[in-house]
C-alpha positions in Angstrom: 130.0 132.2 74.7 133.2 134.1 74.4 133.6 136.3 71.3 135.5 134.9 68.4 139.2 135.8 68.5 140.0 138.4 65.8 143.1 138.1 63.7 143.7 141.9 64.0 144.1 141.4 67.8 147.0 139.1 67.1 148.8 136.8 69.6 151.3 137.5 72.2 154.0 134.9 72.4 156.8 134.4 75.0 159.6 132.1 75.6 158.6 128.9 77.3 160.9 129.5 80.3 159.8 133.1 80.7 162.9 134.9 79.7 164.6 135.2 76.4 167.5 132.9 75.8 171.0 134.3 75.2 170.7 133.3 71.5 168.9 131.0 69.1 171.8 129.8 66.9 169.6 127.7 64.6 166.5 129.9 64.9 163.2 128.8 66.4 159.8 127.7 65.1 156.4 127.8 66.7 152.7 127.5 65.7 149.6 129.7 66.2 145.9 129.0 65.8 143.5 131.4 64.0 139.7 131.6 64.2 137.8 130.5 61.1 137.6 133.0 58.3 140.2 135.4 59.8 143.2 134.9 57.5 144.2 133.0 54.4 147.4 132.1 52.6 147.7 135.6 51.2 147.7 137.2 54.6 151.1 138.7 55.6 152.0 138.2 59.2 154.5 140.2 61.2 156.1 140.1 64.6 157.1 143.0 66.8 158.7 143.5 70.2 156.9 145.3 73.0 158.3 148.7 71.8 157.1 148.0 68.3 160.4 147.0 66.8 159.9 144.7 63.9 161.5 141.2 64.0 162.0 139.0 60.9 159.3 136.4 60.7 158.6 133.7 58.1 155.1 132.1 58.0 153.6 129.1 56.3 150.3 127.2 56.6 150.0 124.2 58.9 146.2 123.6 58.8 143.0 124.9 57.1 139.4 125.4 58.1 136.9 123.7 55.7 136.4 127.1 54.0 140.0 127.3 53.1 141.0 129.9 55.6 144.0 129.2 57.8 143.5 127.3 61.1 147.1 127.1 62.2 150.2 128.8 60.9 153.9 127.9 61.4 156.4 130.7 62.1 160.2 131.0 62.2 162.0 133.7 64.0 165.5 134.7 62.9 168.5 134.9 65.4 169.4 138.4 64.3 169.9 141.0 67.1 169.0 140.9 70.8 166.1 138.7 71.7 163.0 140.1 73.5 161.2 138.3 76.3 157.9 138.4 74.2 156.6 139.3 70.8 153.3 140.3 69.3 152.3 138.4 66.1 149.5 139.8 63.9 148.6 140.5 60.3 151.1 143.0 58.8 154.1 143.3 56.6 157.0 141.3 58.2 160.4 142.9 58.7 163.0 141.7 56.3 166.1 140.1 57.8 169.4 141.9 57.4 171.0 138.7 56.2 168.3 136.9 54.2 168.5 133.2 53.6 168.9 132.4 49.9 168.9 129.0 48.3 170.6 128.2 45.0 171.3 125.0 43.1 174.5 124.4 41.3 175.0 121.1 39.5 175.0 118.4 42.1 174.8 120.7 45.1 172.3 123.0 46.9 173.9 126.1 48.5 172.2 128.0 51.4 173.6 131.4 52.1 173.0 133.9 54.9 175.4 136.7 55.4 179.0 135.4 55.7 177.8 131.8 56.3 177.0 129.3 53.6 176.1 125.6 53.7 176.5 123.3 50.7 174.6 120.1 50.4 175.1 117.3 47.9 172.2 115.8 45.9 173.8 112.3 45.6 176.4 110.1 47.2 177.1 109.7 50.9 178.4 113.1 51.8 175.2 114.9 52.8 177.0 118.0 53.9 179.6 119.1 51.4 180.9 122.0 53.4 180.0 124.7 56.0 181.8 128.0 55.2 182.3 131.1 57.2 183.8 134.2 55.6 184.8 132.2 52.6 186.7 129.6 54.6 185.7 126.0 55.0 185.1 125.2 58.7 183.4 121.7 58.3 183.1 119.3 55.4 182.2 115.8 54.3 179.3 115.3 56.7 178.2 111.7 56.6 175.6 109.6 58.4 177.2 106.4 59.7 175.9 103.2 61.3 177.9 100.3 62.6 176.0 97.0 62.3 177.0 93.9 64.3 176.0 90.4 63.3 175.4 89.1 66.9 174.8 90.6 70.3 177.7 91.5 72.6 178.4 88.7 75.1 182.0 89.2 75.9 181.9 86.8 78.9 181.4 83.8 76.5 184.1 81.8 74.8 184.3 81.7 71.0 184.5 84.1 68.1 183.5 87.7 68.5 180.8 89.3 66.5 181.9 91.2 63.3 181.0 94.8 62.7 180.2 96.3 59.3 180.3 100.1 58.8 177.6 101.6 56.5 177.0 105.1 55.4 173.8 107.0 54.6 173.3 107.3 50.8 171.2 110.0 49.3 168.1 109.1 47.3 166.3 112.4 47.1 166.9 116.0 48.2 164.1 118.5 48.5 164.1 122.3 49.2 161.1 122.6 51.5 161.6 126.2 52.5 163.9 128.8 50.9 163.8 131.9 53.0 163.9 134.7 53.7 164.1 133.8 57.4 165.0 130.1 57.2 165.7 127.4 54.7 164.8 123.7 55.2 166.5 121.0 53.1 165.1 117.4 53.3 167.3 114.4 52.4 166.0 110.9 52.2 168.0 107.7 51.7 169.2 104.4 53.1 172.3 103.1 54.8 174.5 100.8 52.7 178.1 99.6 52.1 180.6 96.9 52.7 178.4 94.2 51.2 175.4 94.8 53.5 172.0 95.2 51.8 170.7 98.8 51.9 168.5 99.2 54.9 167.5 101.7 57.6 165.5 104.2 55.5 166.1 107.7 56.8 165.2 111.3 56.4 167.4 114.1 57.4 166.3 117.7 57.6 168.7 120.6 57.7 167.6 124.0 59.1 169.5 127.3 58.5 168.2 130.6 59.8 168.9 134.1 58.7 171.9 135.6 60.3 173.0 132.2 61.6 176.4 130.5 61.4 174.9 127.1 62.3 172.9 124.3 60.8 170.5 122.0 62.7 170.0 118.4 61.6 166.9 116.3 62.6 167.6 112.7 61.6 165.0 110.0 61.7 165.6 106.3 60.7 163.3 103.3 60.5 164.6 99.9 61.6 163.9 97.4 58.9 166.6 94.9 59.6 166.6 91.3 60.9 166.5 91.5 64.7 168.5 88.3 64.9 171.3 89.5 62.7 171.3 93.3 62.5 172.4 94.6 65.9 173.2 98.3 65.7 176.5 99.0 67.3 176.9 102.7 66.6 174.8 105.4 64.9 175.8 109.0 64.3 177.0 111.9 62.2 180.7 112.3 61.2 182.4 115.3 59.6 185.9 116.8 59.1 187.1 120.2 60.4 190.2 121.8 58.7 192.9 122.9 61.2 195.8 125.2 60.6 196.8 126.6 64.0 199.9 125.4 65.8 199.3 122.3 67.9 199.4 124.3 71.2 196.7 126.6 69.7 194.3 123.8 68.8 191.6 123.3 71.4 189.1 120.6 72.4 186.1 121.4 74.7 183.3 119.4 76.3 180.6 121.0 78.4 178.7 119.5 81.3 175.0 120.2 82.0 176.1 122.4 84.9 178.1 124.6 82.5 181.5 123.1 83.5 184.1 122.9 80.8 186.6 120.2 80.1 189.1 122.0 77.9 192.6 121.1 76.8 194.9 121.8 73.9 196.3 119.3 71.5 199.8 120.0 72.9 199.7 120.9 76.6 202.2 123.5 77.8 201.2 123.5 81.5 202.2 121.2 84.3 205.8 120.8 82.9 208.9 120.5 84.8 209.9 123.9 83.3 207.5 126.7 83.7 206.2 128.2 80.5 205.0 131.2 82.5 201.6 132.8 82.8 202.1 134.8 79.6 201.9 131.5 77.7 199.8 129.4 80.0 196.9 131.8 80.6 196.0 132.4 76.9 196.4 128.7 76.2 194.0 127.8 79.0 191.5 130.4 77.7 191.7 129.2 74.1 193.5 132.3 72.9 196.5 132.5 70.7 199.7 132.1 72.8 202.6 134.5 72.2 205.1 133.7 69.5 207.4 130.8 70.5 210.4 133.2 70.4 209.1 134.9 73.5 208.8 131.7 75.6 211.4 130.6 78.1 214.0 128.7 76.1 213.9 125.9 78.6 210.4 125.1 77.2 210.7 126.3 73.6 213.8 124.3 72.9 212.2 121.0 73.8 208.6 121.6 73.0 208.7 119.1 70.1 209.2 116.4 72.7 205.9 117.0 74.3 203.1 114.5 73.5 200.6 115.4 70.9 197.1 114.6 72.1 195.2 113.9 68.8 192.2 111.7 69.8 189.5 112.5 72.4 186.4 110.7 73.4 183.5 111.6 75.7 181.2 108.7 76.5 177.9 109.0 78.3 177.0 105.3 78.5 174.4 105.9 81.2 172.3 108.8 82.2 174.3 109.5 85.3 177.9 109.1 84.3 180.2 110.4 81.6 183.9 109.9 81.1 186.6 111.7 79.0 189.5 109.8 77.5 192.4 111.0 75.2 195.1 109.4 73.2 198.2 110.6 71.4 198.8 110.7 67.6 200.2 107.2 67.9 196.4 106.4 67.7 195.7 102.6 67.7 199.3 101.8 68.5 198.8 103.4 71.9 196.3 103.3 74.7 193.8 105.9 75.8 194.2 107.7 79.1 190.8 106.9 80.5 191.1 109.2 83.5 191.2 112.5 81.6 187.8 113.6 83.0 184.5 112.5 84.4 181.2 113.7 85.6 177.5 113.0 86.0 176.0 114.4 82.9 177.5 115.9 79.8 175.5 118.5 77.9 176.3 116.9 74.6 178.2 120.0 73.3 181.8 119.9 72.2 184.2 122.0 70.2 187.3 121.4 68.0 189.2 124.2 66.4 192.1 126.7 66.5 192.6 129.8 68.6 192.8 132.0 65.4 191.3 129.9 62.6 188.3 128.8 64.6 186.4 125.5 64.0 183.1 123.9 64.9 180.8 123.8 67.9 178.8 120.6 67.7 176.0 119.5 70.0 173.6 116.5 70.3 170.2 117.2 71.9 168.9 115.0 74.7 172.5 113.7 75.2 172.3 112.0 78.6 168.6 111.3 78.4 169.2 109.2 75.3 172.3 107.4 76.5 174.4 105.6 75.5 175.8 108.6 73.6 179.3 109.7 72.6 181.5 112.4 71.1 184.7 111.5 69.2 187.5 113.7 67.9 190.2 112.0 65.9 193.3 113.3 64.0 193.3 116.6 65.8 197.0 116.9 65.0 196.5 116.6 61.3 195.3 119.1 58.7 191.7 118.1 59.3 190.2 116.6 62.5 187.4 114.0 62.2 184.4 114.4 64.5 181.7 111.9 65.2 178.6 112.7 67.1 177.3 109.4 68.3 173.6 109.2 68.8 174.3 105.6 69.9 177.9 105.1 71.2 179.8 102.2 69.7 181.4 101.7 73.2 178.0 100.5 74.5 176.6 97.0 74.0 175.0 96.7 70.6 171.3 97.3 70.4 169.5 94.1 71.1 166.0 94.6 69.8 164.9 91.0 70.3 162.1 90.2 72.8 162.9 89.6 76.4 161.8 86.0 76.2 160.9 83.3 73.6 157.6 82.3 75.1 154.4 84.2 76.1 153.5 84.6 79.7 149.7 84.9 79.6 147.1 87.6 79.5 145.3 86.9 82.7 148.4 87.0 85.0 150.8 89.3 83.3 148.4 91.3 81.1 150.7 90.3 78.2 149.3 89.7 74.7 152.3 88.2 72.9 151.9 86.1 69.8 150.0 86.4 66.5 152.2 88.3 65.7 155.4 87.4 67.5 157.5 90.4 68.7 159.1 92.2 65.9 160.7 95.7 65.8 160.4 95.9 62.0 159.2 99.5 61.2 159.9 101.2 64.5 162.0 104.3 64.3 164.0 106.9 66.3 165.3 110.4 65.7 168.1 112.5 67.0 169.1 116.2 66.6 172.5 117.6 66.0 173.6 121.2 65.5 176.9 122.4 64.0 177.9 126.0 64.6 181.0 127.3 62.8 183.1 130.0 64.5 186.1 132.1 63.4 188.0 131.6 66.7 187.8 129.4 69.8 184.9 130.6 71.9 185.5 131.6 75.5 184.6 129.1 78.2 181.7 131.2 79.3 180.4 131.5 75.7 180.5 127.7 75.3 178.5 127.3 78.5 175.9 129.7 77.1 175.8 127.9 73.7 175.3 124.5 75.5 172.1 125.9 77.1 170.6 126.8 73.7 171.9 124.1 71.5 170.8 121.1 73.6 167.4 122.5 74.5 165.9 124.3 71.5 164.3 127.6 72.7 160.5 127.5 72.2 158.0 130.4 71.8 154.4 129.7 73.1 151.3 131.7 73.8 149.4 132.0 77.0 146.9 129.5 78.3 144.1 132.1 78.0 144.9 132.6 74.3 144.9 128.8 73.6 141.6 128.5 75.6 140.0 131.3 73.5 140.5 129.2 70.3 138.7 126.1 71.6 141.6 123.9 70.6 141.5 120.1 70.4 137.8 119.7 71.3 137.6 122.9 73.3 136.2 121.5 76.6 139.1 122.5 78.8 140.0 125.8 80.5 142.6 127.5 82.6 142.6 126.1 86.2 139.3 126.6 87.9 139.5 127.9 91.5 135.9 129.2 92.1 135.1 126.7 94.8 137.0 124.7 97.4 136.2 121.5 95.5 137.6 122.9 92.3 140.7 124.1 94.1 141.1 120.6 95.6 141.0 119.0 92.1 143.4 121.5 90.7 145.9 120.9 93.5 145.6 117.1 93.0 146.2 117.6 89.3 149.2 119.8 89.9 150.7 117.5 92.5 150.2 114.5 90.2 152.0 116.4 87.4 154.8 117.3 89.9 155.2 113.6 90.7 155.4 112.4 87.1 157.9 115.1 86.2 160.1 114.0 89.2 159.4 110.3 88.6 161.1 110.3 85.3 164.3 111.4 87.0 163.9 109.3 90.1 163.3 106.1 88.1 165.7 107.0 85.3 163.2 106.6 82.5 166.0 107.3 80.0 167.7 105.6 77.2 167.9 105.6 73.4 164.6 103.7 72.9 163.0 104.4 76.2 163.3 108.2 76.8 159.9 109.9 76.6 157.8 107.0 77.9 156.7 106.3 81.5 155.5 103.1 83.1 151.9 101.8 83.2 151.3 100.4 86.7 153.1 100.4 90.0 154.1 97.3 92.0 153.5 98.3 95.6 155.1 95.2 97.0 158.4 95.7 95.3 158.2 99.5 95.5 158.9 99.8 91.8 157.0 100.0 88.6 156.1 96.7 87.0 158.9 97.0 84.5 159.0 93.2 84.0 155.3 92.3 84.1 153.8 92.0 80.6 151.3 94.7 79.8 152.0 96.6 83.0 155.4 97.8 82.0 156.0 100.6 79.5 152.9 102.7 79.0 153.1 103.3 75.2 150.6 106.2 75.6 147.8 103.9 76.8 144.6 105.9 77.6 146.0 109.0 76.0 148.8 109.8 78.4 150.2 112.3 75.9 146.9 114.1 75.5 146.7 114.5 79.3 150.2 116.1 79.4 149.5 118.4 76.4 146.2 119.5 77.8 147.9 120.1 81.2 150.4 122.3 79.4 147.8 124.2 77.4 145.8 125.1 80.5 148.8 125.9 82.8 151.7 126.9 80.6 154.1 124.8 82.6 157.5 124.5 80.9 158.3 121.2 82.7 155.1 119.7 81.5 155.7 120.9 78.0 159.0 119.2 77.9 157.8 115.8 79.1 154.9 116.0 76.7 157.3 116.8 73.9 159.6 113.9 74.8 156.6 111.6 75.1 155.2 112.5 71.7 158.6 112.0 70.1 158.8 108.6 71.7 155.3 107.5 70.9 155.4 108.6 67.3 158.7 106.9 66.7 159.3 103.9 68.9 155.8 102.7 69.6 154.8 103.1 66.0 155.5 100.7 63.1 156.0 103.1 60.2 156.7 100.5 57.5 156.7 96.7 57.2 154.0 94.2 58.1 152.4 96.4 60.7 152.7 99.7 58.8 150.6 102.5 60.3 149.8 100.6 63.6 151.3 101.0 67.0 152.1 98.5 69.8 150.2 98.1 73.0 151.9 98.7 76.4 154.5 96.1 77.2 157.9 95.2 78.7 159.4 96.0 75.3 158.0 98.8 73.4 157.2 96.8 70.2 156.8 93.4 71.9 153.1 93.2 72.3 151.0 91.3 69.8 148.2 93.9 69.9 149.1 96.1 66.9 146.5 98.8 66.9 145.6 102.1 65.3 144.7 103.6 68.6 148.4 103.9 69.6 149.6 105.5 66.4 146.7 107.8 65.7 147.7 111.2 64.3 145.1 113.3 66.1 147.0 112.7 69.4 150.1 114.1 67.8 148.4 117.4 66.8 149.4 119.5 69.9 153.1 118.8 69.3 152.8 119.5 65.6 150.8 122.7 65.8 152.6 124.2 68.8 156.1 123.5 67.4 155.5 123.4 63.6 157.8 120.3 63.6 158.2 118.8 60.1 159.2 115.3 61.3 155.9 114.8 63.2 154.2 115.9 60.0 155.9 113.1 58.2 155.1 110.6 60.8 151.4 111.5 60.9 151.3 110.6 57.2 152.7 107.1 58.0 149.5 106.5 60.1 147.4 106.6 56.9 148.6 103.1 56.1 146.5 101.8 59.0 143.3 101.6 56.9 144.7 98.6 55.0 147.0 97.1 57.6 144.2 96.7 60.0 142.6 94.3 57.5 145.5 91.9 58.1 145.9 92.5 61.8 142.2 92.6 62.7 142.2 93.9 66.3 139.7 91.3 67.6 141.1 88.3 65.7 142.0 86.6 69.0 138.7 87.2 70.7 135.9 86.7 68.1 135.1 84.4 65.3 136.0 85.5 61.8 134.2 88.6 60.5 131.0 88.2 58.3 131.6 87.5 54.6 130.2 90.8 53.7 133.3 92.6 54.9 137.0 92.4 54.3 137.8 92.4 58.0 136.6 93.7 61.3 137.3 96.6 63.6 135.6 98.4 66.5 133.8 101.6 65.8 136.1 102.9 68.5 138.9 103.0 69.4 139.8 101.6 65.9 137.6 103.5 63.4 137.9 106.6 65.6 141.7 106.4 65.3 141.5 106.0 61.5 139.1 108.9 61.4 141.6 110.9 63.4 144.3 110.1 60.8 142.0 111.3 58.0 140.9 114.4 59.9 144.6 115.5 60.4 145.3 114.9 56.7 142.2 116.8 55.7 143.0 119.8 57.8 146.6 119.9 56.8 145.9 119.7 53.0 142.2 120.8 52.7 141.8 117.8 50.5 138.1 116.7 50.9 138.7 113.1 50.0 139.9 112.6 53.6 136.8 114.3 54.9 134.6 112.1 52.8 136.2 109.0 54.3 135.2 110.3 57.7 131.7 111.1 56.5 131.2 107.6 55.1 131.9 106.1 58.6 129.8 108.8 60.3 126.8 107.8 58.1 127.4 104.1 58.9 127.4 104.7 62.6 124.5 107.1 62.4 122.4 104.5 60.6 123.3 101.5 62.8 120.2 100.5 64.8 122.2 100.9 68.0 124.6 103.6 67.0 127.9 103.5 68.9 126.5 100.5 70.9 126.5 98.4 67.9 128.5 95.1 67.9 130.3 93.1 70.5 132.4 95.8 72.2 131.8 97.9 69.1 132.9 95.2 66.6 131.7 95.8 63.0 132.7 94.6 59.6 135.3 96.8 57.8 135.8 97.5 54.1 139.1 99.5 53.9 138.8 100.5 50.3 135.4 102.2 50.8 136.0 103.2 54.4 132.7 101.5 55.1 131.5 99.6 58.2 128.9 96.8 58.4 126.7 95.9 61.3 127.3 92.3 62.3 125.1 92.3 65.4 126.1 91.8 69.0 124.4 94.7 70.9 125.4 94.7 74.5 128.0 92.0 74.2 131.5 92.8 75.4 132.5 96.0 76.9 132.3 99.5 75.5 134.7 101.1 77.9 137.6 101.5 75.4 135.5 103.5 72.9 136.4 107.1 73.6 139.4 107.0 76.0 142.2 107.2 73.4 141.3 110.8 72.3 138.1 109.8 70.5 136.0 112.0 72.8 138.0 115.1 72.0 138.1 114.3 68.2 134.4 114.0 67.9 133.7 117.1 70.0 135.9 119.0 67.5 134.4 117.4 64.4 130.9 118.4 65.6 131.7 122.0 64.6 133.4 121.0 61.3 131.1 118.4 59.7 127.6 119.5 60.2 125.7 117.7 57.4 125.6 114.2 59.0 123.0 114.8 61.7 122.4 111.1 62.3 126.0 110.7 63.4 125.7 113.7 65.8 122.6 112.2 67.3 124.3 108.8 67.8 127.3 110.5 69.4 125.1 112.4 71.8 123.2 109.2 72.6 126.5 107.5 73.5 127.6 110.5 75.6 124.4 110.6 77.7 123.7 106.9 77.9 127.2 105.4 78.7 126.6 106.4 82.3 122.8 106.3 81.9 120.2 104.1 83.6 118.6 101.0 82.2 115.3 102.9 81.7 117.1 105.6 79.7 118.7 103.0 77.4 115.4 101.1 77.0 113.6 104.3 76.2 116.1 105.0 73.4 116.9 101.5 72.0 114.2 99.2 73.4 116.8 97.2 75.3 119.4 97.7 78.0 123.0 96.7 78.2 126.0 97.1 80.5 128.1 100.2 80.1 129.1 101.0 83.6 132.8 100.0 83.5 135.0 103.0 84.3 132.2 105.6 84.6 134.8 108.2 85.6 136.3 107.9 82.2 133.0 109.1 80.6 132.1 111.9 83.0 133.5 114.4 80.5 131.2 113.1 77.7 128.3 113.0 80.1 128.8 116.7 80.9 129.3 117.4 77.2 125.9 115.9 76.4 124.5 118.1 79.1 126.0 121.2 77.5 124.8 120.3 74.0 121.3 119.3 75.2 121.0 122.1 77.8 120.4 119.5 80.4 121.8 120.3 83.8 120.9 116.9 85.2 123.5 115.4 82.9 126.1 117.9 84.0 125.2 117.2 87.6 125.4 113.5 86.9 129.0 113.9 85.7 129.9 115.7 88.9 128.2 113.0 90.9 130.4 110.3 89.1 133.5 112.3 89.8 132.6 113.1 93.4 131.9 109.5 94.2 134.8 108.1 92.3 137.8 106.9 94.3 139.8 105.3 91.5 142.7 107.5 90.6 142.4 109.6 93.7 145.8 108.8 95.1 147.1 108.8 98.6 149.9 111.4 99.4 153.5 110.8 98.3 155.3 108.7 100.9 159.0 108.1 101.4 160.5 104.5 101.4 164.0 103.8 102.5 166.1 101.3 104.4 166.4 97.7 103.3 163.1 97.8 101.4 164.7 99.5 98.5 168.0 99.9 96.8 167.9 103.7 97.1 165.5 105.9 99.1 162.5 106.8 97.0 159.2 108.8 96.9 156.2 106.8 95.8 152.5 107.0 95.4 151.0 103.7 96.4 149.5 101.6 93.6 149.8 104.4 91.1 148.4 103.6 87.6 149.1 105.9 84.6 145.8 104.9 83.0 143.9 106.4 85.8 146.2 109.4 86.2 145.7 110.3 82.5 142.0 109.6 81.9 140.7 110.8 85.3 142.6 114.1 84.8 141.3 114.6 81.3 137.7 114.0 82.4 138.1 116.3 85.4 139.5 119.0 83.0 136.4 118.6 80.8 133.8 118.7 83.5 135.5 121.6 85.2 135.4 123.5 81.9 131.8 122.6 81.0 130.1 122.9 84.3 132.2 125.0 86.7 129.1 126.4 88.3 128.2 122.9 89.6 131.6 122.1 91.1 130.9 120.7 94.6 132.6 122.4 97.5 133.8 119.1 99.0 135.1 116.1 97.1 136.1 112.6 98.0 139.3 112.7 100.1 142.3 110.7 99.3 141.8 109.2 102.8 139.0 107.1 101.3 141.2 106.0 98.4 140.4 102.4 97.1 143.6 100.5 96.8 142.1 98.2 94.2 142.0 100.5 91.3 140.5 98.9 88.3 143.6 99.4 86.2 145.8 98.1 89.0 143.9 94.8 88.8 144.9 91.9 86.6 142.5 90.8 83.9 141.7 87.8 86.1 140.3 90.2 88.7 138.0 91.7 86.1 136.4 88.3 85.5 133.3 89.1 87.4 132.4 92.0 85.1 133.1 90.1 82.0 131.2 87.0 83.0 128.0 89.1 83.1 128.4 89.9 79.4 127.9 86.4 77.8 126.4 86.9 74.3 122.8 86.1 73.5 123.3 85.7 69.7 123.4 81.9 69.1 125.8 82.4 66.3 128.3 83.9 68.7 127.5 81.8 71.8 130.3 79.8 73.3 130.6 77.8 76.5 130.8 80.0 79.6 134.5 79.2 80.2 135.5 79.7 76.6 133.5 82.9 76.2 134.9 84.2 79.4 138.4 83.8 78.2 137.7 85.5 74.9 135.7 88.3 76.5 138.3 89.0 79.1 140.8 89.5 76.3 138.5 92.3 74.9 138.1 93.9 78.3 141.8 93.9 78.8 142.8 95.3 75.4 
């Protein structure tokens, strides 16, 4: 066993992309793990560069060990001075920032100050940002959240009245100072949108981040949709603010930046391209955004008639698709005139813009994930007045209004389309989405090259991370994974397959354009080989919604390799899963939605999709507060699952001794994951005790984890207590541990050590899932089928071998993987010609379920038993095209028909039971 990491040794962190960014205008945050007993809340932590120079660092607790020492800490680095490529973080006195962040409250406002920059926030009303000041001068003011709500969908091709639009603003309910320096301040605002007769709705929270030495503020805005999907169609969503202007019209400048660093830049009054030449002495500084010479020095042929030139006062950049943006502008005649829609165009805008004067400066504004979250937009209005109005549109009002209704009004059947619609009907109530905006105030118009540099850091927040070896040394998230194993040719073959598969998914997001306001971050579930596309329109085979822990696969892949591209798709996926596939409030509060054509359309509302323990890598690596909020929403699932009992469509009502029913896993295990996260984040033992109640229940069940029909047991939400209702061997147990449950209970083994009966039951499950009939009979006196998806349980089989010092179990795990052909994909092939709209690369019959779970299990077995890795593995040449997850539920009928219940109370006719049981198998 490797020695325990010592706090005094510290941690080396580096920028995710290897080299330091040019700047971090809004600061950066990251998390670090610590071994048990090494540091506590009183331990000061410092950061230094490679030459020992101290760097300002702010630290706060993220998670605790059971003894109260710190398990994870969050850190913020200030943007002062030149950035180093790496830093060493260890116990010590942190360097104080030159321009500390201070927070003060004055009447109805909160003022954050650092150096010459200050930000003032209101405590009430609808102006969240009162002002942003630089050197005592207001550069931005009256920052409001705005939403446009339409009463019907956009169908312009139809005759009749057009939908009406109501404009609402975000109104403040509460304001909290979460951090007050010295390196950064965090201000949290909560509220709802209201106005113009519309009932208050769309609850939101908005966090503002200000770092020491910065002249910028970062906003992370999250809203929850609680409207009527048939009446409340969101037409536009964004942040609007005003920028005071005082320069001459020809010295006022607008800039938009592309992802390639290209600049669209023009003044409010253009002096170039005229019939009379203004000369280079005037035109060059105007082009560069610098103050032009006094008008008295211009050629009189220009200066005498300059007032006749048009005043371009309104500008719009729209990115209505991920691959096309346009720029339009209009004169100060405003709505009395038309836009020039051919002002500019390109493939992808970065999302960064600027409005301001050559000498008085203005505001650089940026929207993260701009083209990825299309339709987006940037508007500048009244640029010829004393104050320009800017709106950063997270959802552009020029796009069709969001239509959050289901794609059909009837269900299409579980057996054919893998769709589980109805009870409940599709309803987006409670889903949410976030966006991030940064506002940087400047004292003069930045150069074109500077704006290109700013775009790179504003639209992709720089991230500090540690090395894979460091993460491995801390046994994170279950601990049974390691850096890539290359000791044998077989291990190298697995690693290459895994790397190639990651390469494919990274590229596939771009190839298939998995982008859009609600879609970005997700991938598809199963491929349609006939049509050479993912099954985007086939029930439960469409959007993946994190089925079988796709997010855990990506995070584990990053932790063991350090790949920046994998970090970013894992980051985007966790954002998506925690927001869009999760009902935060409403009738399904705390539950997520199963994979489907629409993210919230499936009737299976389950805790396994929303469980907090799968969000932990994101939270602890980035110290992101919004994910922390969202993990708390999952705690509602305890009670909500009583109403939306997960097996209500498959089994008779639960026994009268219980409120409801759930499965020991993946249902109770997901709830336990929620409690575990809350316990380690707060060190409040009431959450641990809820876990222990269930542990004792499972440990005392006669058949342990094999209790119940597919794990079904009675559930008392108030007491967190489960009741055995019989049903050993009925149904399928293949879903039990493949949603992160395996990793959760591996980790809990080291933290909760006083429930030995649970540990024994878990080890029995790990060794017997892929065990023989004789082994099961020896333990329980009966046998039962558990051989579905053995490759998904190879990791737990190896884990049992490790815990029991039984090499035969470890070898058995390798035997399963070595014989397995499911998820061992053929090479990437190219398809073109008339078979497809555009030439593509594809992997035949690819299924994300298999990609994720096989990878996770291979990671586990490689880490637990590297010495047993075979030199030769199954070749992709022997790949089986009928992967289990590629089959429809009807094709799984043979397996399910063998599992007819023996309990007379549960017996049904063969045909009726087959239908019910296939529903369980397919969940």
